[in-house]
PDB file of N, CA, C and O in Angstrom, chain B, residues numbered from 101:
ATOM      1  N   UNK B 101      11.524  28.645 -18.997  1.00  0.00           N
ATOM      2  CA  UNK B 101      10.420  27.898 -18.533  1.00  0.00           C
ATOM      3  C   UNK B 101       9.956  26.978 -19.666  1.00  0.00           C
ATOM      4  O   UNK B 101      10.048  27.404 -20.817  1.00  0.00           O
ATOM      5  N   UNK B 102       9.451  25.715 -19.434  1.00  0.00           N
ATOM      6  CA  UNK B 102       9.039  24.845 -20.482  1.00  0.00           C
ATOM      7  C   UNK B 102       7.834  25.385 -21.195  1.00  0.00           C
ATOM      8  O   UNK B 102       7.751  25.201 -22.409  1.00  0.00           O
ATOM      9  N   UNK B 103       6.872  26.049 -20.542  1.00  0.00           N
ATOM     10  CA  UNK B 103       5.676  26.563 -21.186  1.00  0.00           C
ATOM     11  C   UNK B 103       6.034  27.643 -22.150  1.00  0.00           C
ATOM     12  O   UNK B 103       5.575  27.664 -23.292  1.00  0.00           O
ATOM     13  N   UNK B 104       6.867  28.550 -21.679  1.00  0.00           N
ATOM     14  CA  UNK B 104       7.231  29.684 -22.505  1.00  0.00           C
ATOM     15  C   UNK B 104       7.903  29.115 -23.821  1.00  0.00           C
ATOM     16  O   UNK B 104       7.555  29.519 -24.931  1.00  0.00           O
ATOM     17  N   UNK B 105       8.839  28.202 -23.649  1.00  0.00           N
ATOM     18  CA  UNK B 105       9.601  27.636 -24.764  1.00  0.00           C
ATOM     19  C   UNK B 105       8.651  26.889 -25.704  1.00  0.00           C
ATOM     20  O   UNK B 105       8.666  27.127 -26.911  1.00  0.00           O
ATOM     21  N   UNK B 106       7.875  26.042 -25.195  1.00  0.00           N
ATOM     22  CA  UNK B 106       7.023  25.161 -26.074  1.00  0.00           C
ATOM     23  C   UNK B 106       5.748  25.843 -26.643  1.00  0.00           C
ATOM     24  O   UNK B 106       5.367  25.609 -27.790  1.00  0.00           O
ATOM     25  N   UNK B 107       5.075  26.729 -25.772  1.00  0.00           N
ATOM     26  CA  UNK B 107       3.850  27.274 -26.393  1.00  0.00           C
ATOM     27  C   UNK B 107       3.949  28.598 -26.946  1.00  0.00           C
ATOM     28  O   UNK B 107       3.099  28.973 -27.753  1.00  0.00           O
ATOM     29  N   UNK B 108       5.037  29.452 -26.547  1.00  0.00           N
ATOM     30  CA  UNK B 108       5.086  30.802 -27.003  1.00  0.00           C
ATOM     31  C   UNK B 108       6.431  31.104 -27.719  1.00  0.00           C
ATOM     32  O   UNK B 108       6.887  32.242 -27.833  1.00  0.00           O
ATOM     33  N   UNK B 109       7.011  29.993 -28.184  1.00  0.00           N
ATOM     34  CA  UNK B 109       8.355  30.175 -29.071  1.00  0.00           C
ATOM     35  C   UNK B 109       9.435  30.973 -28.322  1.00  0.00           C
ATOM     36  O   UNK B 109      10.221  31.728 -28.895  1.00  0.00           O
ATOM     37  N   UNK B 110       9.409  30.718 -26.816  1.00  0.00           N
ATOM     38  CA  UNK B 110      10.524  31.336 -26.110  1.00  0.00           C
ATOM     39  C   UNK B 110      10.102  32.789 -25.519  1.00  0.00           C
ATOM     40  O   UNK B 110      10.812  33.358 -24.690  1.00  0.00           O
ATOM     41  N   UNK B 111       8.981  33.306 -25.972  1.00  0.00           N
ATOM     42  CA  UNK B 111       8.567  34.632 -25.505  1.00  0.00           C
ATOM     43  C   UNK B 111       8.198  34.568 -23.943  1.00  0.00           C
ATOM     44  O   UNK B 111       7.420  33.706 -23.534  1.00  0.00           O
ATOM     45  N   UNK B 112       8.732  35.429 -23.162  1.00  0.00           N
ATOM     46  CA  UNK B 112       8.501  35.366 -21.723  1.00  0.00           C
ATOM     47  C   UNK B 112       7.082  35.749 -21.338  1.00  0.00           C
ATOM     48  O   UNK B 112       6.864  36.877 -20.895  1.00  0.00           O
ATOM     49  N   UNK B 113       6.107  34.857 -21.489  1.00  0.00           N
ATOM     50  CA  UNK B 113       4.748  35.051 -21.072  1.00  0.00           C
ATOM     51  C   UNK B 113       4.542  34.919 -19.509  1.00  0.00           C
ATOM     52  O   UNK B 113       3.992  35.768 -18.806  1.00  0.00           O
ATOM     53  N   UNK B 114       5.068  33.723 -19.082  1.00  0.00           N
ATOM     54  CA  UNK B 114       5.068  33.387 -17.642  1.00  0.00           C
ATOM     55  C   UNK B 114       6.407  33.819 -17.037  1.00  0.00           C
ATOM     56  O   UNK B 114       7.480  33.511 -17.555  1.00  0.00           O
ATOM     57  N   UNK B 115       6.301  34.531 -15.943  1.00  0.00           N
ATOM     58  CA  UNK B 115       7.554  34.969 -15.294  1.00  0.00           C
ATOM     59  C   UNK B 115       7.572  34.352 -13.924  1.00  0.00           C
ATOM     60  O   UNK B 115       6.528  34.187 -13.294  1.00  0.00           O
ATOM     61  N   UNK B 116       8.748  34.012 -13.462  1.00  0.00           N
ATOM     62  CA  UNK B 116       8.957  33.355 -12.108  1.00  0.00           C
ATOM     63  C   UNK B 116       8.420  34.171 -10.933  1.00  0.00           C
ATOM     64  O   UNK B 116       7.993  33.608  -9.925  1.00  0.00           O
ATOM     65  N   UNK B 117       8.441  35.477 -11.064  1.00  0.00           N
ATOM     66  CA  UNK B 117       7.900  36.330  -9.931  1.00  0.00           C
ATOM     67  C   UNK B 117       6.413  36.288  -9.750  1.00  0.00           C
ATOM     68  O   UNK B 117       5.891  36.672  -8.703  1.00  0.00           O
ATOM     69  N   UNK B 118       5.708  35.810 -10.796  1.00  0.00           N
ATOM     70  CA  UNK B 118       4.294  35.674 -10.832  1.00  0.00           C
ATOM     71  C   UNK B 118       3.850  34.206 -10.580  1.00  0.00           C
ATOM     72  O   UNK B 118       2.657  33.916 -10.670  1.00  0.00           O
ATOM     73  N   UNK B 119       4.739  33.326 -10.283  1.00  0.00           N
ATOM     74  CA  UNK B 119       4.357  31.883 -10.039  1.00  0.00           C
ATOM     75  C   UNK B 119       4.405  31.470  -8.620  1.00  0.00           C
ATOM     76  O   UNK B 119       5.282  31.885  -7.861  1.00  0.00           O
ATOM     77  N   UNK B 120       3.443  30.630  -8.244  1.00  0.00           N
ATOM     78  CA  UNK B 120       3.382  30.147  -6.909  1.00  0.00           C
ATOM     79  C   UNK B 120       3.072  28.715  -6.978  1.00  0.00           C
ATOM     80  O   UNK B 120       2.128  28.298  -7.650  1.00  0.00           O
ATOM     81  N   UNK B 121       3.909  27.895  -6.245  1.00  0.00           N
ATOM     82  CA  UNK B 121       3.723  26.470  -6.226  1.00  0.00           C
ATOM     83  C   UNK B 121       2.487  25.970  -5.415  1.00  0.00           C
ATOM     84  O   UNK B 121       2.246  26.435  -4.301  1.00  0.00           O
ATOM     85  N   UNK B 122       1.722  25.027  -5.987  1.00  0.00           N
ATOM     86  CA  UNK B 122       0.532  24.486  -5.313  1.00  0.00           C
ATOM     87  C   UNK B 122       0.837  23.109  -4.761  1.00  0.00           C
ATOM     88  O   UNK B 122       1.946  22.632  -4.998  1.00  0.00           O
ATOM     89  N   UNK B 123      -0.037  22.432  -4.053  1.00  0.00           N
ATOM     90  CA  UNK B 123       0.153  21.280  -3.478  1.00  0.00           C
ATOM     91  C   UNK B 123      -0.041  19.917  -4.393  1.00  0.00           C
ATOM     92  O   UNK B 123       0.270  18.796  -3.992  1.00  0.00           O
ATOM     93  N   UNK B 124      -0.565  20.182  -5.590  1.00  0.00           N
ATOM     94  CA  UNK B 124      -0.535  19.189  -6.613  1.00  0.00           C
ATOM     95  C   UNK B 124      -1.805  18.326  -6.659  1.00  0.00           C
ATOM     96  O   UNK B 124      -1.976  17.508  -7.563  1.00  0.00           O
ATOM     97  N   UNK B 125      -2.700  18.521  -5.663  1.00  0.00           N
ATOM     98  CA  UNK B 125      -4.014  17.793  -5.617  1.00  0.00           C
ATOM     99  C   UNK B 125      -5.064  18.458  -6.313  1.00  0.00           C
ATOM    100  O   UNK B 125      -5.319  19.631  -6.037  1.00  0.00           O
ATOM    101  N   UNK B 126      -5.716  17.825  -7.206  1.00  0.00           N
ATOM    102  CA  UNK B 126      -6.693  18.482  -7.975  1.00  0.00           C
ATOM    103  C   UNK B 126      -7.986  17.513  -8.000  1.00  0.00           C
ATOM    104  O   UNK B 126      -7.883  16.307  -8.224  1.00  0.00           O
ATOM    105  N   UNK B 127      -9.061  18.082  -7.777  1.00  0.00           N
ATOM    106  CA  UNK B 127     -10.260  17.268  -7.865  1.00  0.00           C
ATOM    107  C   UNK B 127     -11.258  17.667  -8.972  1.00  0.00           C
ATOM    108  O   UNK B 127     -11.351  18.833  -9.354  1.00  0.00           O
ATOM    109  N   UNK B 128     -11.969  16.703  -9.455  1.00  0.00           N
ATOM    110  CA  UNK B 128     -12.995  17.011 -10.561  1.00  0.00           C
ATOM    111  C   UNK B 128     -14.209  16.230 -10.183  1.00  0.00           C
ATOM    112  O   UNK B 128     -14.136  15.036  -9.891  1.00  0.00           O
ATOM    113  N   UNK B 129     -15.486  17.002 -10.192  1.00  0.00           N
ATOM    114  CA  UNK B 129     -16.673  16.376  -9.958  1.00  0.00           C
ATOM    115  C   UNK B 129     -17.377  16.112 -11.229  1.00  0.00           C
ATOM    116  O   UNK B 129     -17.593  17.001 -12.053  1.00  0.00           O
ATOM    117  N   UNK B 130     -17.761  14.786 -11.392  1.00  0.00           N
ATOM    118  CA  UNK B 130     -18.546  14.442 -12.520  1.00  0.00           C
ATOM    119  C   UNK B 130     -19.928  14.136 -12.093  1.00  0.00           C
ATOM    120  O   UNK B 130     -20.131  13.437 -11.099  1.00  0.00           O
ATOM    121  N   UNK B 131     -20.958  14.668 -12.858  1.00  0.00           N
ATOM    122  CA  UNK B 131     -22.398  14.430 -12.507  1.00  0.00           C
ATOM    123  C   UNK B 131     -23.000  13.605 -13.582  1.00  0.00           C
ATOM    124  O   UNK B 131     -22.862  13.997 -14.741  1.00  0.00           O
ATOM    125  N   UNK B 132     -23.617  12.570 -13.355  1.00  0.00           N
ATOM    126  CA  UNK B 132     -24.330  11.797 -14.238  1.00  0.00           C
ATOM    127  C   UNK B 132     -25.708  12.389 -14.643  1.00  0.00           C
ATOM    128  O   UNK B 132     -26.148  13.385 -14.069  1.00  0.00           O
ATOM    129  N   UNK B 133     -26.340  11.802 -15.577  1.00  0.00           N
ATOM    130  CA  UNK B 133     -27.699  12.344 -16.033  1.00  0.00           C
ATOM    131  C   UNK B 133     -28.755  12.205 -14.952  1.00  0.00           C
ATOM    132  O   UNK B 133     -29.720  12.967 -14.909  1.00  0.00           O
ATOM    133  N   UNK B 134     -28.556  11.188 -14.047  1.00  0.00           N
ATOM    134  CA  UNK B 134     -29.594  10.970 -12.911  1.00  0.00           C
ATOM    135  C   UNK B 134     -29.210  11.689 -11.817  1.00  0.00           C
ATOM    136  O   UNK B 134     -29.856  11.530 -10.781  1.00  0.00           O
ATOM    137  N   UNK B 135     -28.125  12.582 -11.837  1.00  0.00           N
ATOM    138  CA  UNK B 135     -27.850  13.578 -10.714  1.00  0.00           C
ATOM    139  C   UNK B 135     -26.814  13.023  -9.749  1.00  0.00           C
ATOM    140  O   UNK B 135     -26.419  13.721  -8.816  1.00  0.00           O
ATOM    141  N   UNK B 136     -26.345  11.736  -9.954  1.00  0.00           N
ATOM    142  CA  UNK B 136     -25.268  11.215  -9.092  1.00  0.00           C
ATOM    143  C   UNK B 136     -23.959  11.857  -9.317  1.00  0.00           C
ATOM    144  O   UNK B 136     -23.611  12.116 -10.469  1.00  0.00           O
ATOM    145  N   UNK B 137     -23.164  12.150  -8.250  1.00  0.00           N
ATOM    146  CA  UNK B 137     -21.822  12.759  -8.404  1.00  0.00           C
ATOM    147  C   UNK B 137     -20.661  11.917  -8.083  1.00  0.00           C
ATOM    148  O   UNK B 137     -20.710  11.212  -7.075  1.00  0.00           O
ATOM    149  N   UNK B 138     -19.648  11.920  -8.819  1.00  0.00           N
ATOM    150  CA  UNK B 138     -18.391  11.176  -8.591  1.00  0.00           C
ATOM    151  C   UNK B 138     -17.262  12.113  -8.487  1.00  0.00           C
ATOM    152  O   UNK B 138     -17.120  12.954  -9.376  1.00  0.00           O
ATOM    153  N   UNK B 139     -16.417  12.056  -7.464  1.00  0.00           N
ATOM    154  CA  UNK B 139     -15.174  12.858  -7.361  1.00  0.00           C
ATOM    155  C   UNK B 139     -14.057  12.121  -7.777  1.00  0.00           C
ATOM    156  O   UNK B 139     -13.800  11.036  -7.255  1.00  0.00           O
ATOM    157  N   UNK B 140     -13.336  12.628  -8.707  1.00  0.00           N
ATOM    158  CA  UNK B 140     -12.055  12.047  -9.145  1.00  0.00           C
ATOM    159  C   UNK B 140     -10.943  13.028  -8.697  1.00  0.00           C
ATOM    160  O   UNK B 140     -11.011  14.222  -8.990  1.00  0.00           O
ATOM    161  N   UNK B 141      -9.971  12.533  -8.019  1.00  0.00           N
ATOM    162  CA  UNK B 141      -8.812  13.250  -7.600  1.00  0.00           C
ATOM    163  C   UNK B 141      -7.668  13.007  -8.447  1.00  0.00           C
ATOM    164  O   UNK B 141      -7.479  11.860  -8.850  1.00  0.00           O
ATOM    165  N   UNK B 142      -6.845  13.980  -8.783  1.00  0.00           N
ATOM    166  CA  UNK B 142      -5.587  13.831  -9.561  1.00  0.00           C
ATOM    167  C   UNK B 142      -4.437  14.389  -8.724  1.00  0.00           C
ATOM    168  O   UNK B 142      -4.581  15.401  -8.040  1.00  0.00           O
ATOM    169  N   UNK B 143      -3.292  13.705  -8.794  1.00  0.00           N
ATOM    170  CA  UNK B 143      -2.176  14.192  -8.121  1.00  0.00           C
ATOM    171  C   UNK B 143      -1.123  14.520  -8.974  1.00  0.00           C
ATOM    172  O   UNK B 143      -0.567  13.638  -9.629  1.00  0.00           O
ATOM    173  N   UNK B 144      -0.748  15.820  -9.049  1.00  0.00           N
ATOM    174  CA  UNK B 144       0.206  16.345 -10.057  1.00  0.00           C
ATOM    175  C   UNK B 144       1.611  16.430  -9.397  1.00  0.00           C
ATOM    176  O   UNK B 144       1.745  16.898  -8.266  1.00  0.00           O
ATOM    177  N   UNK B 145       2.655  15.965 -10.131  1.00  0.00           N
ATOM    178  CA  UNK B 145       3.924  16.277  -9.535  1.00  0.00           C
ATOM    179  C   UNK B 145       4.362  17.647  -9.422  1.00  0.00           C
ATOM    180  O   UNK B 145       5.162  18.011  -8.561  1.00  0.00           O
ATOM    181  N   UNK B 146       3.831  18.429 -10.308  1.00  0.00           N
ATOM    182  CA  UNK B 146       4.245  19.927 -10.150  1.00  0.00           C
ATOM    183  C   UNK B 146       3.063  20.687 -10.645  1.00  0.00           C
ATOM    184  O   UNK B 146       2.624  20.534 -11.785  1.00  0.00           O
ATOM    185  N   UNK B 147       2.532  21.544  -9.734  1.00  0.00           N
ATOM    186  CA  UNK B 147       1.339  22.380 -10.122  1.00  0.00           C
ATOM    187  C   UNK B 147       1.682  23.716  -9.609  1.00  0.00           C
ATOM    188  O   UNK B 147       2.180  23.835  -8.489  1.00  0.00           O
ATOM    189  N   UNK B 148       1.433  24.770 -10.399  1.00  0.00           N
ATOM    190  CA  UNK B 148       1.731  26.086 -10.049  1.00  0.00           C
ATOM    191  C   UNK B 148       0.578  26.947 -10.572  1.00  0.00           C
ATOM    192  O   UNK B 148      -0.052  26.653 -11.588  1.00  0.00           O
ATOM    193  N   UNK B 149       0.328  28.071  -9.790  1.00  0.00           N
ATOM    194  CA  UNK B 149      -0.631  29.107 -10.289  1.00  0.00           C
ATOM    195  C   UNK B 149       0.268  30.291 -10.697  1.00  0.00           C
ATOM    196  O   UNK B 149       1.321  30.569 -10.124  1.00  0.00           O
ATOM    197  N   UNK B 150      -0.262  30.973 -11.762  1.00  0.00           N
ATOM    198  CA  UNK B 150       0.335  32.259 -12.189  1.00  0.00           C
ATOM    199  C   UNK B 150      -0.617  33.332 -12.081  1.00  0.00           C
ATOM    200  O   UNK B 150      -1.746  33.157 -12.541  1.00  0.00           O
ATOM    201  N   UNK B 151      -0.276  34.525 -11.479  1.00  0.00           N
ATOM    202  CA  UNK B 151      -1.072  35.571 -11.252  1.00  0.00           C
ATOM    203  C   UNK B 151      -0.237  36.761 -11.501  1.00  0.00           C
ATOM    204  O   UNK B 151       0.678  37.029 -10.722  1.00  0.00           O
ATOM    205  N   UNK B 152      -0.491  37.502 -12.547  1.00  0.00           N
ATOM    206  CA  UNK B 152       0.238  38.643 -12.949  1.00  0.00           C
ATOM    207  C   UNK B 152      -0.634  39.992 -12.993  1.00  0.00           C
ATOM    208  O   UNK B 152      -0.244  41.045 -13.498  1.00  0.00           O
ATOM    209  N   UNK B 153      -1.858  39.785 -12.391  1.00  0.00           N
ATOM    210  CA  UNK B 153      -2.773  40.927 -12.298  1.00  0.00           C
ATOM    211  C   UNK B 153      -3.792  41.034 -13.338  1.00  0.00           C
ATOM    212  O   UNK B 153      -4.794  41.732 -13.181  1.00  0.00           O
ATOM    213  N   UNK B 154      -3.546  40.308 -14.477  1.00  0.00           N
ATOM    214  CA  UNK B 154      -4.481  40.268 -15.590  1.00  0.00           C
ATOM    215  C   UNK B 154      -5.168  38.913 -15.732  1.00  0.00           C
ATOM    216  O   UNK B 154      -6.228  38.837 -16.353  1.00  0.00           O
ATOM    217  N   UNK B 155      -4.597  37.836 -15.175  1.00  0.00           N
ATOM    218  CA  UNK B 155      -5.038  36.521 -15.464  1.00  0.00           C
ATOM    219  C   UNK B 155      -4.615  35.541 -14.228  1.00  0.00           C
ATOM    220  O   UNK B 155      -3.587  35.743 -13.583  1.00  0.00           O
ATOM    221  N   UNK B 156      -5.429  34.557 -13.985  1.00  0.00           N
ATOM    222  CA  UNK B 156      -4.962  33.516 -13.017  1.00  0.00           C
ATOM    223  C   UNK B 156      -5.026  32.240 -13.722  1.00  0.00           C
ATOM    224  O   UNK B 156      -6.097  31.891 -14.219  1.00  0.00           O
ATOM    225  N   UNK B 157      -3.959  31.490 -13.818  1.00  0.00           N
ATOM    226  CA  UNK B 157      -3.811  30.228 -14.597  1.00  0.00           C
ATOM    227  C   UNK B 157      -3.325  29.199 -13.725  1.00  0.00           C
ATOM    228  O   UNK B 157      -2.502  29.486 -12.856  1.00  0.00           O
ATOM    229  N   UNK B 158      -3.805  27.883 -13.886  1.00  0.00           N
ATOM    230  CA  UNK B 158      -3.344  26.851 -13.153  1.00  0.00           C
ATOM    231  C   UNK B 158      -2.364  25.997 -14.224  1.00  0.00           C
ATOM    232  O   UNK B 158      -2.814  25.579 -15.290  1.00  0.00           O
ATOM    233  N   UNK B 159      -1.131  25.814 -13.857  1.00  0.00           N
ATOM    234  CA  UNK B 159      -0.203  25.034 -14.714  1.00  0.00           C
ATOM    235  C   UNK B 159       0.109  23.790 -14.063  1.00  0.00           C
ATOM    236  O   UNK B 159       0.600  23.774 -12.934  1.00  0.00           O
ATOM    237  N   UNK B 160      -0.155  22.726 -14.728  1.00  0.00           N
ATOM    238  CA  UNK B 160       0.102  21.463 -14.113  1.00  0.00           C
ATOM    239  C   UNK B 160       0.908  20.577 -15.060  1.00  0.00           C
ATOM    240  O   UNK B 160       0.647  20.578 -16.262  1.00  0.00           O
ATOM    241  N   UNK B 161       1.895  19.808 -14.541  1.00  0.00           N
ATOM    242  CA  UNK B 161       2.771  18.999 -15.364  1.00  0.00           C
ATOM    243  C   UNK B 161       2.632  17.588 -14.851  1.00  0.00           C
ATOM    244  O   UNK B 161       2.753  17.347 -13.650  1.00  0.00           O
ATOM    245  N   UNK B 162       2.386  16.681 -15.717  1.00  0.00           N
ATOM    246  CA  UNK B 162       2.269  15.232 -15.463  1.00  0.00           C
ATOM    247  C   UNK B 162       3.025  14.458 -16.338  1.00  0.00           C
ATOM    248  O   UNK B 162       2.998  14.687 -17.547  1.00  0.00           O
ATOM    249  N   UNK B 163       3.743  13.502 -15.822  1.00  0.00           N
ATOM    250  CA  UNK B 163       4.500  12.595 -16.715  1.00  0.00           C
ATOM    251  C   UNK B 163       3.798  11.252 -16.736  1.00  0.00           C
ATOM    252  O   UNK B 163       4.249  10.330 -17.416  1.00  0.00           O
TER     253      UNK B 163
END
């Protein structure tokens, strides 16, 4: 896995049996000082969640 190789020097932190593919749509709400809200949507080519019982992590890859 790319993340294991690049972030953890090849140590198997994320395992395929704990990964689930997500739809790739991600939204962020930005609030200005005067209270107005703006929603920004991002579309990821590949987004997965990892749940191994101790943590839940969203992994997103964008080129």
